[in-house]
Every structure is written in structure tokens, then in C-alpha cells.
C-alpha positions in Angstrom: 58.6 -110.4 -71.6 60.5 -113.1 -68.9 59.7 -115.2 -66.7 62.0 -116.4 -63.8 62.6 -117.1 -60.3 63.7 -115.4 -57.4 65.4 -117.4 -54.6 64.8 -115.8 -51.1 66.0 -116.5 -47.4 64.1 -115.5 -45.0 64.1 -116.3 -41.2 61.6 -119.1 -40.6 63.6 -120.6 -44.3 64.1 -120.1 -47.8 61.6 -119.8 -50.1 61.0 -118.3 -53.9 59.0 -115.3 -55.9 57.8 -116.3 -59.7 58.9 -112.8 -61.5 58.2 -111.3 -64.5 60.3 -108.4 -66.3 59.1 -106.4 -69.2 61.0 -106.3 -72.4 62.3 -102.5 -71.1 64.0 -104.0 -68.3 62.1 -101.5 -66.0 63.6 -100.3 -62.7 59.7 -100.5 -61.4 58.7 -103.3 -59.7 55.1 -104.1 -58.1 55.3 -106.5 -55.5 52.7 -108.9 -55.5 50.8 -110.5 -52.4 48.9 -113.8 -53.1 46.0 -114.4 -51.6 45.1 -117.1 -49.0 45.4 -119.6 -51.5 48.9 -119.5 -52.4 51.3 -118.4 -55.3 48.9 -119.9 -57.9 48.0 -119.5 -61.6 46.3 -116.8 -60.8 48.7 -114.4 -58.9 51.4 -115.4 -61.6 48.5 -114.2 -64.5 48.6 -111.2 -62.9 51.9 -110.6 -62.7 52.1 -110.9 -65.8 49.8 -108.2 -66.6 51.4 -106.1 -64.6 54.7 -106.8 -67.1 52.8 -106.4 -69.8 52.0 -102.4 -68.2 55.5 -101.8 -68.2 56.7 -102.6 -64.5 58.7 -105.7 -62.8 56.2 -108.0 -61.2 57.6 -110.1 -58.2 54.9 -112.3 -56.2 57.0 -114.0 -53.5 55.8 -117.2 -51.7 54.7 -117.0 -48.7 53.7 -120.1 -48.0 57.1 -121.4 -49.5 55.5 -124.2 -51.8 52.0 -125.2 -50.7 48.9 -123.9 -52.3 45.7 -124.3 -51.1 42.9 -126.6 -53.0 39.7 -125.6 -50.8 38.1 -123.0 -48.1 39.5 -124.4 -45.1 43.0 -125.6 -46.3 43.2 -121.9 -47.5 42.2 -120.7 -43.9 44.2 -123.5 -41.9 47.2 -122.4 -43.9 46.5 -118.2 -43.7 45.7 -118.6 -39.9 49.4 -120.7 -39.2 51.1 -118.1 -41.5 52.3 -115.4 -38.3 52.8 -112.0 -39.5 56.0 -111.4 -39.2 57.2 -113.9 -41.4 55.0 -112.7 -43.7 57.0 -109.5 -43.4 60.3 -111.1 -43.2 59.9 -112.6 -46.6 58.9 -108.9 -48.4 61.6 -107.6 -46.4 64.0 -110.5 -47.9 62.1 -109.9 -51.6 62.9 -106.0 -51.6 66.6 -106.8 -50.7 66.8 -109.6 -53.0 65.3 -107.9 -55.7 66.7 -104.7 -55.2 70.3 -106.5 -55.9 69.6 -109.1 -58.2 68.1 -106.6 -60.4 69.0 -103.2 -59.5 65.4 -102.1 -59.2 65.1 -98.9 -57.8 61.6 -98.6 -56.9 59.3 -100.5 -55.4 55.7 -100.4 -55.1 53.3 -103.0 -53.1 49.4 -105.2 -53.6 47.6 -108.2 -52.7 44.3 -109.3 -52.3 42.5 -110.9 -50.1 45.0 -111.8 -47.3 47.7 -110.6 -49.3 45.6 -107.4 -49.5 46.5 -107.2 -45.3 50.3 -108.1 -46.1 50.4 -104.8 -48.5 48.8 -102.7 -46.3 50.9 -103.4 -43.1 53.7 -104.3 -45.1 53.4 -99.8 -46.2 53.5 -99.2 -42.7 56.0 -101.3 -41.4 58.8 -101.8 -44.2 60.6 -99.7 -45.4 61.5 -99.0 -49.1 58.1 -99.1 -50.9 57.1 -95.9 -52.0 53.5 -96.9 -53.2 51.1 -99.6 -52.0 47.4 -100.6 -53.6 46.2 -103.2 -50.7 42.8 -104.9 -52.3 40.1 -105.8 -49.7 42.6 -107.1 -47.0 42.3 -106.7 -43.1 43.0 -103.4 -41.2 45.7 -103.5 -39.0 45.8 -101.5 -35.4 45.2 -98.2 -35.2 48.9 -98.4 -33.5 50.1 -99.8 -36.7 48.5 -97.9 -39.2 49.4 -94.5 -37.7 52.7 -95.4 -39.0 52.1 -95.1 -42.6 53.9 -92.8 -44.7 53.2 -94.7 -48.1 51.0 -93.0 -50.5 48.2 -95.4 -50.6 44.8 -96.4 -52.3 42.6 -98.8 -50.4 40.2 -100.6 -52.4 37.5 -102.6 -51.3 34.0 -104.1 -52.2 30.5 -102.4 -50.6 29.5 -105.8 -50.5 31.8 -107.1 -48.6 31.1 -110.0 -45.8 34.9 -110.2 -44.1 36.3 -106.8 -45.0 33.0 -104.9 -44.6 31.9 -101.3 -44.7 32.2 -100.1 -41.5 35.8 -101.8 -41.1 36.2 -99.7 -44.5 34.7 -96.5 -42.7 37.0 -97.4 -39.3 40.1 -97.1 -41.8 39.2 -94.0 -43.5 38.2 -92.6 -39.8 41.8 -93.7 -38.9 43.3 -91.9 -42.0 41.5 -88.5 -41.6 42.5 -88.7 -37.9 46.1 -88.7 -38.4 46.2 -87.3 -41.6 47.5 -90.6 -43.6 48.4 -90.5 -47.1 45.5 -92.9 -48.2 42.9 -92.8 -50.3 39.6 -95.6 -49.8 38.7 -96.6 -53.3 34.8 -98.7 -53.3 32.7 -100.8 -55.6 29.3 -102.5 -55.3 31.2 -105.9 -55.3 31.9 -109.2 -53.2 35.0 -110.1 -51.7 37.6 -111.5 -53.7 35.4 -109.5 -56.7 38.8 -108.7 -58.7 39.9 -112.6 -59.4 38.7 -114.1 -62.3 38.8 -117.8 -61.6 35.8 -117.5 -59.5 32.5 -116.5 -61.5 30.1 -116.3 -57.7 31.9 -113.5 -57.0 34.3 -111.9 -60.4 32.5 -108.6 -61.6 33.9 -107.6 -64.8 33.6 -103.6 -64.3 34.8 -103.2 -60.9 37.9 -105.2 -61.5 38.9 -103.2 -64.7 38.4 -99.8 -63.0 40.0 -101.1 -60.1 42.4 -102.1 -62.2 43.1 -99.3 -64.6 43.1 -96.5 -60.9 46.2 -99.1 -60.0 48.4 -99.0 -62.9 48.0 -95.0 -63.4 48.9 -95.2 -59.4 51.7 -96.8 -59.5 52.8 -95.4 -63.2 52.3 -91.8 -61.6 54.8 -93.2 -57.7 57.2 -95.9 -58.9 
């Protein structure tokens, strides 16, 4: 695998993306959006896991170099990040990666805040062939009804933020507007995929969700 830094320009300032490319030079890419903590070692590790599965993994830094060290600073940084700013960085990631690597197919995924942006980008950003948002906030119906990208939404039934009630509303909207969305729910807490947080990490749920994400991207990209 080859690790690189991709320079990005966006409306509100320059940033970078952490890129891991597989040995086979696969032109199928997964854009990986970080949690509210920022582009930390955990997200870089997940990028490496995608590359090990044969995908080019591209993790843009929506915080432009900042990493939170505690929940209070993470919350502040997340709320200071405007939705359109994050979406613009994602758009620039697609454009830059397409030109730099000649990538032909893009998927998007993300966790927590990254799941919020992954789902929203699937609704509002052109260029994605598949999306797998993990326990992100759900956009308003006027945005959600735009979804055309095949999507798997992953959540935990013990999540106190993306609650089962919120997920049910998402499922109802998907049925109402005939959206290409599947909902996969696990008996787990919020952030159950994060193996650096033993208080919430659920190995069985994480392994199952990972296997499904890899199979989904493999079939769509």
C-alpha cells in the first residue's frame, strides 16, 4: 500500500486529504469522512483497511489540520463547521482525486459527524455511486428526498444521539419517496465501530457492518 497527501483547495481555505492506495492501483475509491474528533490516527487506520480491501481510500480533512482532544472541543469544532463548507471540501476531493489519480468510481462513507456529511453528500453532491453512512444525523426531508445514490445507513439501537426514533423517520422517508436506501441496525451504542473507545466499541457489530460495507462498495463501485 502507498500512503500520500492530496492537496485540496476549497472556498473557505486550503486543506489536505490522507490517501492510501492499494498495490493493484484500483481506480475505485472510497471517500472517508472523519468523526467529530478530526482526521486522527483512527480514521487513517480505517483508510488503510479500505486499501487492504483493494480500494483507494481518501480521507479529506474537514477541520483543516485541527484535531480535538476532548468531547467539548470536538463538539465546538463540529458545530463551527458549516454544512456547505464540509460539502464543498467533499466536492473538491472528488474533482482533485479524479484529475490526480484518474479515478473512475467513488463511494462515500463516514462515522458520527462523518456519517452526517456522507449521507448529505449522497443527496447533494454529484459523482457518487454508493454511500455507507454510519450513525450520522439525518437531513431534513427536503434534502433527503433528493437521494439517488444507493445507500446503506448503519445505526445502533442503543444510540442516544441517532436514536431508533430518528432512524425510523429515515426509514419512513425512504419508503415515502422510494429512496434507494437500506437500513442496517445493530444492538450497539453510538460509535460502536470505533475500536479506540472500549466503552462503546462492539467487535461483533463492527465486523458485521464492515463486511457489509465492503461487499456493498465492491458490488457498486
